[in-house]
N, CA, C and O atoms as a DFTB+ gen file, in Angstrom:
800 C
 N C O
     1  1     -24.871      11.568      12.527
     2  2     -23.757      10.745      12.053
     3  2     -22.842      10.424      13.229
     4  3     -22.558      11.288      14.059
     5  1     -22.380       9.166      13.294
     6  2     -21.476       8.754      14.352
     7  2     -20.232       8.101      13.759
     8  3     -20.307       7.325      12.806
     9  1     -19.113       8.429      14.334
    10  2     -17.869       7.760      13.955
    11  2     -17.678       6.582      14.899
    12  3     -17.827       6.727      16.112
    13  1     -17.352       5.424      14.353
    14  2     -17.167       4.224      15.170
    15  2     -15.746       3.696      15.001
    16  3     -15.001       4.128      14.121
    17  1     -15.397       2.764      15.858
    18  2     -14.059       2.187      15.811
    19  2     -13.787       1.571      14.444
    20  3     -12.754       1.837      13.831
    21  1     -14.711       0.752      13.973
    22  2     -14.614       0.182      12.636
    23  2     -13.270      -0.459      12.358
    24  3     -12.581      -0.929      13.264
    25  1     -12.909      -0.466      11.062
    26  2     -11.635      -1.053      10.664
    27  2     -11.715      -2.563      10.630
    28  3     -12.647      -3.156      11.172
    29  1     -10.733      -3.185       9.990
    30  2     -10.740      -4.637       9.885
    31  2      -9.478      -5.250      10.474
    32  3      -9.108      -6.375      10.139
    33  1      -8.807      -4.489      11.370
    34  2      -7.586      -4.997      11.984
    35  2      -7.931      -6.026      13.048
    36  3      -8.685      -5.746      13.980
    37  1      -7.373      -7.215      12.899
    38  2      -7.548      -8.272      13.881
    39  2      -6.204      -8.579      14.513
    40  3      -5.280      -8.985      13.809
    41  1      -6.066      -8.398      15.828
    42  2      -4.788      -8.692      16.477
    43  2      -4.367     -10.144      16.240
    44  3      -5.185     -11.059      16.334
    45  1      -3.088     -10.342      15.934
    46  2      -2.550     -11.668      15.668
    47  2      -1.524     -12.012      16.739
    48  3      -0.612     -11.228      17.006
    49  1      -1.671     -13.188      17.354
    50  2      -0.713     -13.625      18.372
    51  2       0.680     -13.743      17.756
    52  3       0.839     -14.282      16.661
    53  1       1.681     -13.238      18.464
    54  2       3.052     -13.276      17.967
    55  2       3.719     -14.603      18.316
    56  3       3.399     -15.203      19.342
    57  1       4.640     -15.064      17.478
    58  2       5.411     -16.255      17.841
    59  2       6.290     -15.971      19.048
    60  3       6.705     -14.835      19.274
    61  1       6.567     -17.007      19.816
    62  2       7.433     -16.860      20.988
    63  2       8.831     -16.428      20.548
    64  3       9.274     -16.796      19.460
    65  1       9.538     -15.645      21.390
    66  2      10.920     -15.292      21.063
    67  2      11.734     -16.548      20.767
    68  3      11.648     -17.544      21.485
    69  1      12.521     -16.481      19.705
    70  2      13.270     -17.664      19.267
    71  2      14.294     -17.274      18.207
    72  3      14.435     -16.103      17.855
    73  1      14.999     -18.276      17.712
    74  2      15.871     -18.119      16.553
    75  2      15.246     -18.906      15.418
    76  3      15.024     -20.111      15.539
    77  1      14.957     -18.223      14.306
    78  2      14.187     -18.860      13.236
    79  2      14.791     -18.569      11.870
    80  3      15.509     -17.587      11.680
    81  1      14.484     -19.442      10.935
    82  2      14.920     -19.282       9.554
    83  2      14.295     -18.017       8.968
    84  3      13.106     -17.761       9.152
    85  1      15.107     -17.230       8.263
    86  2      14.627     -15.970       7.692
    87  2      15.222     -15.775       6.303
    88  3      16.249     -16.362       5.961
    89  1      14.558     -14.942       5.513
    90  2      15.077     -14.571       4.197
    91  2      14.887     -13.075       3.993
    92  3      13.803     -12.543       4.233
    93  1      15.934     -12.406       3.555
    94  2      15.840     -10.979       3.260
    95  2      15.041     -10.785       1.975
    96  3      15.353     -11.384       0.945
    97  1      14.015      -9.948       2.042
    98  2      13.239      -9.689       0.825
    99  2      13.181      -8.197       0.475
   100  3      12.668      -7.833      -0.583
   101  1      13.696      -7.342       1.344
   102  2      13.600      -5.908       1.075
   103  2      14.803      -5.158       1.624
   104  3      15.163      -5.307       2.792
   105  1      15.425      -4.345       0.763
   106  2      16.473      -3.414       1.189
   107  2      16.093      -2.041       0.651
   108  3      16.092      -1.815      -0.559
   109  1      15.775      -1.139       1.552
   110  2      15.318       0.197       1.180
   111  2      16.340       1.239       1.626
   112  3      16.660       1.347       2.810
   113  1      16.837       1.992       0.673
   114  2      17.711       3.129       0.960
   115  2      16.806       4.286       1.385
   116  3      16.197       4.946       0.543
   117  1      16.721       4.528       2.693
   118  2      15.843       5.583       3.206
   119  2      16.339       6.951       2.747
   120  3      15.548       7.856       2.485
   121  1      17.653       7.086       2.656
   122  2      18.257       8.362       2.306
   123  2      18.980       8.944       3.508
   124  3      19.128       8.281       4.534
   125  1      19.423      10.170       3.380
   126  2      20.150      10.850       4.454
   127  2      19.149      11.589       5.335
   128  3      18.553      12.583       4.923
   129  1      18.977      11.089       6.546
   130  2      17.971      11.624       7.459
   131  2      18.585      11.850       8.833
   132  3      19.663      11.342       9.139
   133  1      17.883      12.616       9.648
   134  2      18.293      12.803      11.035
   135  2      18.180      11.462      11.764
   136  3      17.138      10.809      11.716
   137  1      19.242      11.066      12.426
   138  2      19.247       9.817      13.177
   139  2      19.025      10.141      14.653
   140  3      19.921      10.641      15.333
   141  1      17.819       9.850      15.135
   142  2      17.480      10.102      16.538
   143  2      17.469       8.769      17.279
   144  3      16.695       7.873      16.943
   145  1      18.331       8.640      18.289
   146  2      18.411       7.402      19.059
   147  2      18.219       7.726      20.531
   148  3      18.995       8.477      21.123
   149  1      17.159       7.141      21.121
   150  2      16.823       7.404      22.522
   151  2      16.745       8.900      22.799
   152  3      17.300       9.410      23.772
   153  1      16.026       9.590      21.893
   154  2      15.779      11.037      21.982
   155  2      17.052      11.874      21.841
   156  3      17.037      13.071      22.130
   157  1      18.141      11.263      21.405
   158  2      19.392      12.001      21.217
   159  2      19.681      12.146      19.724
   160  3      19.643      11.167      18.979
   161  1      19.968      13.371      19.296
   162  2      20.257      13.655      17.899
   163  2      21.670      13.179      17.560
   164  3      22.658      13.708      18.070
   165  1      21.745      12.164      16.683
   166  2      23.038      11.617      16.287
   167  2      23.528      12.212      14.968
   168  3      24.515      11.740      14.404
   169  1      22.838      13.253      14.470
   170  2      23.258      13.887      13.230
   171  2      22.635      13.240      11.999
   172  3      21.768      12.372      12.104
   173  1      23.090      13.679      10.844
   174  2      22.552      13.171       9.579
   175  2      23.320      11.915       9.155
   176  3      24.550      11.881       9.165
   177  1      22.550      10.881       8.780
   178  2      23.157       9.621       8.334
   179  2      22.366       9.052       7.168
   180  3      21.147       9.208       7.095
   181  1      23.069       8.392       6.258
   182  2      22.407       7.621       5.201
   183  2      21.933       6.335       5.850
   184  3      22.743       5.553       6.348
   185  1      20.630       6.110       5.849
   186  2      20.048       4.992       6.578
   187  2      19.439       3.956       5.633
   188  3      18.952       4.285       4.552
   189  1      19.482       2.707       6.067
   190  2      18.869       1.596       5.343
   191  2      17.775       0.979       6.197
   192  3      17.840       0.997       7.426
   193  1      16.769       0.434       5.526
   194  2      15.788      -0.416       6.190
   195  2      15.869      -1.785       5.532
   196  3      15.583      -1.931       4.343
   197  1      16.262      -2.788       6.313
   198  2      16.387      -4.154       5.809
   199  2      15.275      -4.986       6.442
   200  3      15.068      -4.934       7.655
   201  1      14.562      -5.751       5.622
   202  2      13.444      -6.537       6.133
   203  2      13.586      -7.995       5.713
   204  3      13.918      -8.306       4.569
   205  1      13.326      -8.876       6.671
   206  2      13.359     -10.311       6.442
   207  2      11.975     -10.898       6.703
   208  3      11.214     -10.366       7.511
   209  1      11.652     -11.986       6.025
   210  2      10.453     -12.754       6.339
   211  2      10.873     -14.068       6.996
   212  3      11.968     -14.579       6.762
   213  1       9.971     -14.599       7.826
   214  2      10.192     -15.897       8.472
   215  2       9.300     -16.925       7.760
   216  3       8.125     -17.050       8.106
   217  1       9.827     -17.657       6.780
   218  2       8.976     -18.521       5.960
   219  2       8.342     -19.691       6.697
   220  3       7.427     -20.325       6.173
   221  1       8.813     -19.987       7.907
   222  2       8.211     -21.086       8.668
   223  2       7.325     -20.586       9.810
   224  3       6.719     -21.390      10.518
   225  1       7.246     -19.267       9.994
   226  2       6.386     -18.686      11.032
   227  2       5.261     -17.932      10.335
   228  3       5.449     -16.807       9.871
   229  1       4.093     -18.558      10.266
   230  2       3.008     -18.040       9.444
   231  2       1.774     -17.710      10.274
   232  3       1.565     -18.267      11.352
   233  1       0.971     -16.805       9.761
   234  2      -0.310     -16.454      10.374
   235  2      -1.219     -15.895       9.283
   236  3      -0.760     -15.504       8.210
   237  1      -2.494     -15.865       9.574
   238  2      -3.454     -15.307       8.621
   239  2      -3.773     -13.874       9.026
   240  3      -4.613     -13.636       9.894
   241  1      -3.101     -12.930       8.396
   242  2      -3.296     -11.512       8.687
   243  2      -4.501     -10.960       7.924
   244  3      -5.184     -10.047       8.389
   245  1      -4.744     -11.527       6.754
   246  2      -5.844     -11.105       5.890
   247  2      -6.515     -12.360       5.341
   248  3      -5.878     -13.137       4.630
   249  1      -7.811     -12.571       5.664
   250  2      -8.501     -13.790       5.217
   251  2      -8.439     -14.005       3.706
   252  3      -8.492     -15.139       3.229
   253  1      -8.327     -12.904       2.958
   254  2      -8.310     -13.012       1.500
   255  2      -6.972     -13.517       0.973
   256  3      -6.887     -13.999      -0.157
   257  1      -5.932     -13.407       1.789
   258  2      -4.595     -13.785       1.331
   259  2      -4.105     -15.113       1.897
   260  3      -3.077     -15.630       1.460
   261  1      -4.828     -15.669       2.865
   262  2      -4.368     -16.902       3.484
   263  2      -3.181     -16.657       4.398
   264  3      -2.955     -15.529       4.836
   265  1      -2.424     -17.701       4.689
   266  2      -1.291     -17.569       5.606
   267  2      -0.148     -16.801       4.956
   268  3       0.173     -16.998       3.784
   269  1       0.459     -15.915       5.752
   270  2       1.613     -15.133       5.314
   271  2       2.664     -15.175       6.417
   272  3       2.334     -15.415       7.578
   273  1       3.935     -14.942       6.061
   274  2       4.986     -15.009       7.079
   275  2       5.050     -13.754       7.939
   276  3       4.755     -12.651       7.479
   277  1       5.439     -13.943       9.188
   278  2       5.814     -12.806      10.008
   279  2       7.087     -12.198       9.411
   280  3       7.885     -12.893       8.782
   281  1       7.257     -10.913       9.617
   282  2       8.445     -10.232       9.102
   283  2       9.101      -9.447      10.232
   284  3       8.479      -9.154      11.254
   285  1      10.368      -9.115      10.022
   286  2      11.104      -8.307      10.986
   287  2      12.024      -7.368      10.213
   288  3      12.616      -7.755       9.205
   289  1      12.137      -6.142      10.689
   290  2      12.975      -5.163      10.013
   291  2      14.030      -4.594      10.930
   292  3      13.931      -4.667      12.155
   293  1      15.041      -4.029      10.306
   294  2      16.097      -3.359      11.077
   295  2      16.521      -2.117      10.307
   296  3      16.800      -2.172       9.109
   297  1      16.563      -0.997      11.019
   298  2      17.063       0.248      10.436
   299  2      18.498       0.438      10.894
   300  3      18.811       0.301      12.077
   301  1      19.371       0.757       9.935
   302  2      20.786       0.789      10.240
   303  2      21.495       1.788       9.343
   304  3      21.123       1.962       8.182
   305  1      22.522       2.449       9.883
   306  2      23.287       3.409       9.093
   307  2      24.111       2.682       8.040
   308  3      24.728       1.654       8.319
   309  1      24.114       3.228       6.830
   310  2      24.787       2.590       5.697
   311  2      26.265       2.970       5.657
   312  3      26.730       3.585       4.698
   313  1      26.994       2.599       6.702
   314  2      28.425       2.863       6.753
   315  2      29.166       1.536       6.881
   316  3      28.699       0.622       7.561
   317  1      30.322       1.434       6.226
   318  2      31.000       0.147       6.129
   319  2      32.358       0.104       6.828
   320  3      33.164      -0.784       6.551
   321  1      32.620       1.045       7.722
   322  2      33.849       0.962       8.504
   323  2      33.865      -0.334       9.301
   324  3      32.803      -0.864       9.629
   325  1      35.044      -0.857       9.619
   326  2      35.128      -2.168      10.278
   327  2      34.385      -2.257      11.604
   328  3      33.985      -3.350      12.006
   329  1      34.191      -1.137      12.293
   330  2      33.492      -1.162      13.580
   331  2      32.045      -0.687      13.471
   332  3      31.360      -0.548      14.484
   333  1      31.580      -0.440      12.256
   334  2      30.200       0.036      12.093
   335  2      29.212      -1.098      12.352
   336  3      29.535      -2.271      12.168
   337  1      28.015      -0.736      12.778
   338  2      26.986      -1.744      13.035
   339  2      26.613      -2.501      11.768
   340  3      26.322      -3.697      11.813
   341  1      26.623      -1.802      10.642
   342  2      26.282      -2.463       9.380
   343  2      27.333      -3.509       9.015
   344  3      26.982      -4.619       8.617
   345  1      28.605      -3.172       9.143
   346  2      29.671      -4.132       8.847
   347  2      29.583      -5.346       9.772
   348  3      29.783      -6.482       9.342
   349  1      29.285      -5.093      11.037
   350  2      29.170      -6.199      11.993
   351  2      27.979      -7.098      11.637
   352  3      28.062      -8.320      11.760
   353  1      26.875      -6.488      11.196
   354  2      25.706      -7.274      10.813
   355  2      26.028      -8.169       9.617
   356  3      25.721      -9.361       9.630
   357  1      26.652      -7.590       8.578
   358  2      26.985      -8.370       7.384
   359  2      27.987      -9.470       7.720
   360  3      27.874     -10.588       7.217
   361  1      28.973      -9.156       8.575
   362  2      29.968     -10.155       8.968
   363  2      29.316     -11.334       9.690
   364  3      29.649     -12.490       9.430
   365  1      28.383     -11.033      10.601
   366  2      27.691     -12.095      11.328
   367  2      26.793     -12.900      10.387
   368  3      26.676     -14.118      10.523
   369  1      26.167     -12.221       9.443
   370  2      25.254     -12.862       8.499
   371  2      26.017     -13.811       7.565
   372  3      25.574     -14.934       7.322
   373  1      27.162     -13.358       7.044
   374  2      27.932     -14.151       6.081
   375  2      28.989     -15.024       6.745
   376  3      29.576     -15.903       6.113
   377  1      29.223     -14.768       8.036
   378  2      30.289     -15.446       8.764
   379  2      31.664     -15.071       8.215
   380  3      32.604     -15.863       8.286
   381  1      31.775     -13.874       7.675
   382  2      33.069     -13.336       7.248
   383  2      32.939     -11.818       7.133
   384  3      31.896     -11.315       6.714
   385  1      33.990     -11.088       7.502
   386  2      33.912      -9.624       7.477
   387  2      33.966      -9.082       6.056
   388  3      34.337      -9.785       5.117
   389  1      33.588      -7.822       5.921
   390  2      33.748      -7.145       4.645
   391  2      35.232      -7.007       4.330
   392  3      36.029      -6.695       5.215
   393  1      35.599      -7.233       3.096
   394  2      36.978      -7.022       2.680
   395  2      37.215      -5.525       2.528
   396  3      36.252      -4.761       2.465
   397  1      38.488      -5.079       2.467
   398  2      38.758      -3.658       2.235
   399  2      38.071      -3.152       0.963
   400  3      37.569      -2.028       0.940
   401  1      38.046      -3.968      -0.089
   402  2      37.390      -3.557      -1.331
   403  2      35.892      -3.378      -1.122
   404  3      35.295      -2.444      -1.656
   405  1      35.279      -4.280      -0.340
   406  2      33.839      -4.176      -0.074
   407  2      33.531      -2.959       0.786
   408  3      32.484      -2.333       0.623
   409  1      34.435      -2.622       1.699
   410  2      34.215      -1.444       2.532
   411  2      34.168      -0.173       1.692
   412  3      33.515       0.802       2.065
   413  1      34.862      -0.188       0.560
   414  2      34.876       0.985      -0.322
   415  2      33.628       1.077      -1.201
   416  3      33.361       2.129      -1.784
   417  1      32.861      -0.014      -1.303
   418  2      31.681       0.044      -2.160
   419  2      30.834      -1.199      -2.077
   420  3      30.755      -1.962      -3.040
   421  1      30.186      -1.422      -0.921
   422  2      29.341      -2.612      -0.740
   423  2      27.901      -2.262      -1.080
   424  3      27.354      -1.297      -0.547
   425  1      27.286      -3.036      -1.959
   426  2      25.899      -2.807      -2.352
   427  2      24.989      -3.681      -1.495
   428  3      24.960      -4.897      -1.684
   429  1      24.247      -3.096      -0.558
   430  2      23.376      -3.892       0.320
   431  2      22.313      -4.672      -0.442
   432  3      21.806      -5.676       0.059
   433  1      21.968      -4.223      -1.650
   434  2      20.917      -4.901      -2.421
   435  2      21.284      -6.346      -2.730
   436  3      20.399      -7.168      -2.968
   437  1      22.579      -6.671      -2.730
   438  2      22.987      -8.039      -3.042
   439  2      22.550      -9.032      -1.964
   440  3      22.608     -10.243      -2.180
   441  1      22.115      -8.532      -0.810
   442  2      21.669      -9.425       0.264
   443  2      20.214      -9.841       0.112
   444  3      19.752     -10.735       0.822
   445  1      19.480      -9.203      -0.808
   446  2      18.092      -9.592      -1.048
   447  2      18.057     -11.027      -1.582
   448  3      18.790     -11.376      -2.506
   449  1      17.205     -11.836      -0.993
   450  2      17.106     -13.240      -1.363
   451  2      17.971     -14.154      -0.529
   452  3      17.795     -15.372      -0.566
   453  1      18.914     -13.590       0.232
   454  2      19.817     -14.401       1.053
   455  2      19.116     -14.833       2.343
   456  3      18.356     -14.072       2.942
   457  1      19.388     -16.055       2.750
   458  2      18.782     -16.612       3.956
   459  2      19.699     -16.429       5.158
   460  3      20.876     -16.097       5.022
   461  1      19.129     -16.653       6.333
   462  2      19.880     -16.515       7.590
   463  2      19.056     -17.147       8.702
   464  3      17.931     -17.598       8.486
   465  1      19.632     -17.170       9.882
   466  2      18.868     -17.429      11.095
   467  2      18.875     -16.134      11.892
   468  3      19.929     -15.533      12.105
   469  1      17.697     -15.706      12.333
   470  2      17.568     -14.471      13.099
   471  2      16.946     -14.770      14.457
   472  3      15.934     -15.463      14.560
   473  1      17.580     -14.226      15.495
   474  2      17.006     -14.298      16.843
   475  2      16.205     -13.037      17.093
   476  3      16.653     -11.934      16.778
   477  1      15.012     -13.202      17.664
   478  2      14.187     -12.036      17.961
   479  2      13.569     -12.155      19.344
   480  3      13.415     -13.244      19.897
   481  1      13.225     -11.008      19.875
   482  2      12.553     -10.920      21.174
   483  2      11.258     -10.140      20.985
   484  3      10.948      -9.704      19.876
   485  1      10.507      -9.965      22.057
   486  2       9.297      -9.144      22.040
   487  2       9.616      -7.781      22.628
   488  3      10.307      -7.677      23.642
   489  1       9.104      -6.734      21.983
   490  2       9.266      -5.383      22.503
   491  2       7.901      -4.714      22.548
   492  3       7.267      -4.503      21.514
   493  1       7.453      -4.383      23.756
   494  2       6.140      -3.780      23.940
   495  2       6.089      -2.402      23.269
   496  3       7.016      -1.606      23.412
   497  1       5.030      -2.133      22.555
   498  2       4.856      -0.824      21.943
   499  2       4.648       0.224      23.028
   500  3       4.034      -0.040      24.062
   501  1       5.172       1.419      22.769
   502  2       5.175       2.484      23.780
   503  2       3.768       2.752      24.308
   504  3       3.581       3.007      25.498
   505  1       2.788       2.691      23.421
   506  2       1.399       2.952      23.788
   507  2       0.908       1.997      24.870
   508  3       0.025       2.340      25.656
   509  1       1.490       0.784      24.907
   510  2       1.036      -0.245      25.852
   511  2       2.075      -0.521      26.948
   512  3       1.957      -1.501      27.684
   513  1       3.083       0.336      27.053
   514  2       4.212       0.075      27.959
   515  2       3.792      -0.100      29.410
   516  3       4.391      -0.894      30.135
   517  1       2.769       0.633      29.842
   518  2       2.369       0.573      31.250
   519  2       1.071      -0.202      31.461
   520  3       0.542      -0.243      32.572
   521  1       0.568      -0.807      30.409
   522  2      -0.700      -1.532      30.512
   523  2      -0.466      -3.023      30.708
   524  3       0.514      -3.581      30.215
   525  1      -1.376      -3.655      31.432
   526  2      -1.361      -5.111      31.523
   527  2      -2.041      -5.663      30.282
   528  3      -3.091      -5.169      29.871
   529  1      -1.441      -6.687      29.687
   530  2      -2.038      -7.279      28.490
   531  2      -2.282      -8.762      28.725
   532  3      -1.495      -9.440      29.386
   533  1      -3.377      -9.248      28.177
   534  2      -3.724     -10.660      28.335
   535  2      -2.984     -11.536      27.335
   536  3      -2.673     -12.693      27.618
   537  1      -2.703     -10.968      26.151
   538  2      -2.117     -11.763      25.078
   539  2      -1.147     -10.902      24.285
   540  3      -1.455      -9.755      23.960
   541  1       0.008     -11.442      23.976
   542  2       1.005     -10.723      23.183
   543  2       0.619     -10.824      21.708
   544  3       0.641     -11.907      21.122
   545  1       0.265      -9.678      21.116
   546  2      -0.155      -9.655      19.716
   547  2       0.579      -8.540      18.977
   548  3       1.296      -7.739      19.576
   549  1       0.379      -8.510      17.651
   550  2       0.992      -7.446      16.848
   551  2       0.340      -6.093      17.095
   552  3       0.806      -5.081      16.571
   553  1      -0.715      -6.058      17.875
   554  2      -1.331      -4.784      18.246
   555  2      -0.537      -4.089      19.344
   556  3      -0.396      -2.866      19.338
   557  1      -0.013      -4.879      20.297
   558  2       0.646      -4.278      21.463
   559  2       2.157      -4.512      21.530
   560  3       2.836      -3.957      22.395
   561  1       2.675      -5.327      20.626
   562  2       4.075      -5.733      20.716
   563  2       4.693      -5.864      19.321
   564  3       4.026      -6.268      18.368
   565  1       5.969      -5.518      19.221
   566  2       6.723      -5.714      17.986
   567  2       7.725      -6.845      18.161
   568  3       8.113      -7.179      19.281
   569  1       8.143      -7.434      17.037
   570  2       9.274      -8.349      17.061
   571  2      10.551      -7.505      17.006
   572  3      10.698      -6.652      16.132
   573  1      11.459      -7.746      17.932
   574  2      12.705      -6.975      17.997
   575  2      13.874      -7.832      17.525
   576  3      14.130      -8.910      18.061
   577  1      14.573      -7.335      16.517
   578  2      15.766      -8.001      15.991
   579  2      16.841      -8.055      17.067
   580  3      17.146      -7.044      17.700
   581  1      17.418      -9.246      17.272
   582  2      18.455      -9.395      18.290
   583  2      19.801      -9.799      17.698
   584  3      20.829      -9.218      18.045
   585  1      19.803     -10.789      16.808
   586  2      21.064     -11.275      16.251
   587  2      20.802     -12.020      14.953
   588  3      19.686     -12.464      14.685
   589  1      21.860     -12.149      14.149
   590  2      21.760     -12.850      12.876
   591  2      22.957     -13.770      12.726
   592  3      24.047     -13.477      13.218
   593  1      22.745     -14.886      12.042
   594  2      23.824     -15.848      11.792
   595  2      23.536     -16.570      10.485
   596  3      22.401     -16.548      10.009
   597  1      24.544     -17.210       9.894
   598  2      24.308     -17.896       8.624
   599  2      23.373     -19.087       8.787
   600  3      23.297     -19.698       9.853
   601  1      22.669     -19.401       7.714
   602  2      21.863     -20.623       7.673
   603  2      22.782     -21.801       7.381
   604  3      23.575     -21.738       6.442
   605  1      22.695     -22.874       8.163
   606  2      23.493     -24.061       7.837
   607  2      23.176     -24.563       6.424
   608  3      22.026     -24.528       5.988
   609  1      24.193     -25.022       5.728
   610  2      24.019     -25.433       4.336
   611  2      23.049     -26.605       4.177
   612  3      22.426     -26.758       3.127
   613  1      22.921     -27.435       5.223
   614  2      22.059     -28.607       5.097
   615  2      20.596     -28.308       5.443
   616  3      19.766     -29.217       5.430
   617  1      20.276     -27.065       5.748
   618  2      18.892     -26.687       6.068
   619  2      18.225     -26.140       4.806
   620  3      18.705     -25.178       4.206
   621  1      17.122     -26.759       4.414
   622  2      16.381     -26.306       3.237
   623  2      15.481     -25.129       3.611
   624  3      14.855     -25.131       4.671
   625  1      15.422     -24.133       2.739
   626  2      14.579     -22.963       2.978
   627  2      13.432     -22.947       1.980
   628  3      13.663     -23.069       0.777
   629  1      12.200     -22.798       2.455
   630  2      11.068     -22.677       1.529
   631  2      11.262     -21.467       0.619
   632  3      12.011     -20.554       0.965
   633  1      10.597     -21.445      -0.539
   634  2      10.706     -20.279      -1.429
   635  2      10.138     -19.034      -0.764
   636  3       9.348     -19.118       0.176
   637  1      10.558     -17.868      -1.273
   638  2      10.089     -16.612      -0.677
   639  2       8.588     -16.441      -0.876
   640  3       8.024     -16.889      -1.874
   641  1       7.956     -15.790       0.082
   642  2       6.527     -15.472       0.005
   643  2       6.328     -14.039      -0.481
   644  3       5.462     -13.766      -1.312
   645  1       7.149     -13.125       0.055
   646  2       7.043     -11.713      -0.324
   647  2       7.918     -11.430      -1.541
   648  3       9.023     -11.959      -1.661
   649  1       7.410     -10.591      -2.442
   650  2       8.192     -10.191      -3.605
   651  2       9.397      -9.387      -3.161
   652  3       9.316      -8.618      -2.204
   653  1      10.513      -9.560      -3.849
   654  2      11.723      -8.825      -3.514
   655  2      11.558      -7.349      -3.863
   656  3      10.931      -6.995      -4.861
   657  1      12.140      -6.496      -3.014
   658  2      11.955      -5.051      -3.167
   659  2      13.257      -4.328      -2.827
   660  3      13.824      -4.515      -1.750
   661  1      13.720      -3.501      -3.764
   662  2      14.947      -2.728      -3.562
   663  2      14.691      -1.284      -3.977
   664  3      14.094      -1.028      -5.023
   665  1      15.146      -0.340      -3.152
   666  2      15.097       1.081      -3.502
   667  2      16.480       1.672      -3.278
   668  3      17.064       1.533      -2.204
   669  1      16.999       2.340      -4.320
   670  2      18.342       2.903      -4.283
   671  2      18.268       4.338      -4.803
   672  3      18.006       4.567      -5.984
   673  1      18.504       5.310      -3.898
   674  2      18.408       6.717      -4.302
   675  2      19.432       7.072      -5.371
   676  3      19.190       7.977      -6.169
   677  1      20.571       6.381      -5.409
   678  2      21.574       6.665      -6.439
   679  2      21.025       6.344      -7.827
   680  3      21.266       7.087      -8.778
   681  1      20.284       5.235      -7.944
   682  2      19.667       4.884      -9.222
   683  2      18.567       5.879      -9.597
   684  3      18.391       6.216     -10.767
   685  1      17.836       6.338      -8.588
   686  2      16.772       7.317      -8.847
   687  2      17.378       8.621      -9.363
   688  3      16.834       9.247     -10.272
   689  1      18.502       9.024      -8.779
   690  2      19.170      10.234      -9.243
   691  2      19.622      10.089     -10.696
   692  3      19.574      11.048     -11.467
   693  1      20.058       8.892     -11.060
   694  2      20.547       8.641     -12.419
   695  2      19.403       8.538     -13.427
   696  3      19.484       9.088     -14.525
   697  1      18.338       7.831     -13.046
   698  2      17.257       7.520     -13.988
   699  2      16.086       8.490     -13.931
   700  3      15.317       8.592     -14.887
   701  1      15.942       9.216     -12.799
   702  2      14.765      10.044     -12.578
   703  2      13.719       9.276     -11.789
   704  3      13.623       8.053     -11.894
   705  1      12.929      10.006     -10.992
   706  2      11.965       9.365     -10.098
   707  2      10.902       8.587     -10.864
   708  3      10.515       7.501     -10.434
   709  1      10.423       9.114     -11.985
   710  2       9.339       8.470     -12.727
   711  2       9.703       7.044     -13.131
   712  3       8.836       6.172     -13.189
   713  1      10.989       6.805     -13.411
   714  2      11.419       5.470     -13.823
   715  2      11.294       4.456     -12.684
   716  3      11.255       3.249     -12.925
   717  1      11.231       4.947     -11.446
   718  2      11.171       4.058     -10.284
   719  2       9.897       4.268      -9.457
   720  3       9.773       3.722      -8.361
   721  1       8.967       5.044      -9.971
   722  2       7.759       5.380      -9.214
   723  2       6.968       4.141      -8.812
   724  3       6.468       4.065      -7.690
   725  1       6.849       3.170      -9.715
   726  2       6.073       1.958      -9.413
   727  2       6.676       1.208      -8.229
   728  3       5.949       0.645      -7.411
   729  1       8.002       1.200      -8.140
   730  2       8.670       0.547      -7.001
   731  2       8.400       1.312      -5.720
   732  3       8.110       0.713      -4.684
   733  1       8.493       2.640      -5.785
   734  2       8.265       3.471      -4.597
   735  2       6.879       3.210      -4.009
   736  3       6.712       3.179      -2.790
   737  1       5.893       3.023      -4.877
   738  2       4.517       2.827      -4.411
   739  2       4.310       1.485      -3.717
   740  3       3.286       1.280      -3.065
   741  1       5.278       0.560      -3.850
   742  2       5.184      -0.733      -3.172
   743  2       5.775      -0.683      -1.763
   744  3       5.587      -1.606      -0.970
   745  1       6.487       0.396      -1.460
   746  2       7.109       0.548      -0.149
   747  2       6.028       0.921       0.872
   748  3       5.153       1.728       0.559
   749  1       6.067       0.354       2.086
   750  2       5.056       0.705       3.101
   751  2       4.950       2.216       3.291
   752  3       5.949       2.934       3.260
   753  1       3.724       2.677       3.486
   754  2       3.455       4.121       3.570
   755  2       4.266       4.793       4.680
   756  3       4.767       5.899       4.477
   757  1       4.409       4.162       5.836
   758  2       5.149       4.785       6.942
   759  2       6.607       4.996       6.561
   760  3       7.234       5.961       6.997
   761  1       7.147       4.091       5.743
   762  2       8.534       4.223       5.320
   763  2       8.655       5.256       4.195
   764  3       9.648       5.980       4.119
   765  1       7.653       5.321       3.331
   766  2       7.628       6.359       2.298
   767  2       7.715       7.751       2.930
   768  3       8.460       8.615       2.466
   769  1       6.938       7.947       3.998
   770  2       6.914       9.255       4.651
   771  2       8.308       9.621       5.179
   772  3       8.740      10.769       5.072
   773  1       8.988       8.650       5.737
   774  2      10.334       8.905       6.262
   775  2      11.287       9.231       5.122
   776  3      12.138      10.110       5.256
   777  1      11.150       8.524       3.994
   778  2      12.018       8.749       2.845
   779  2      11.822      10.142       2.260
   780  3      12.780      10.750       1.781
   781  1      10.592      10.656       2.291
   782  2      10.336      11.984       1.726
   783  2      10.948      13.100       2.577
   784  3      11.037      14.246       2.137
   785  1      11.370      12.755       3.803
   786  2      12.028      13.741       4.663
   787  2      13.554      13.707       4.503
   788  3      14.265      14.478       5.147
   789  1      14.053      12.810       3.642
   790  2      15.492      12.687       3.459
   791  2      16.046      13.809       2.593
   792  3      15.296      14.462       1.868
   793  1      17.346      14.034       2.664
   794  2      17.991      15.024       1.813
   795  2      17.845      14.661       0.334
   796  3      17.747      15.542      -0.520
   797  1      17.832      13.374       0.041
   798  2      17.687      12.943      -1.330
   799  2      16.339      13.353      -1.923
   800  3      16.061      13.060      -3.086
């Protein structure tokens, strides 16, 4: 018996760094986890994973599904102080800061379905950091979130491609996990693993 490389992963060329139309389709409450930044322990934080799709940047990742949009995610601490990264992101996205009332209780899930323009760059995956590559693909490079801004009102946005997805640990605590199990199973496996390490 021999083990072979196998698999059906086909590297897909990434779009050039740019600013493109995006729509938020997923807000996941990861829970309270250790926040490690550049190998430095920043303590325990309630973290969010926000994901947008680029409805005009498409590729065929799976022949059975046809063209699908590229996506980009951002992990961010769920704190709403005026100088927090999350508050700054929402302010840039909406073109207005959080009000004092919103700082006391802002629900990130309300941003699902909202459009924006997102600037992104290429970030080489650590595994390929010292290697020469012939082509920038999703195998060796990630899309890196750089900035967000409102979508101009006169720009039409195609309908969403990905189904909207929200996970809120507060609702799970209230309703019980079984009531939300079907939603949990739709979350990417790598993110599920991180969520299971949370205090929640």
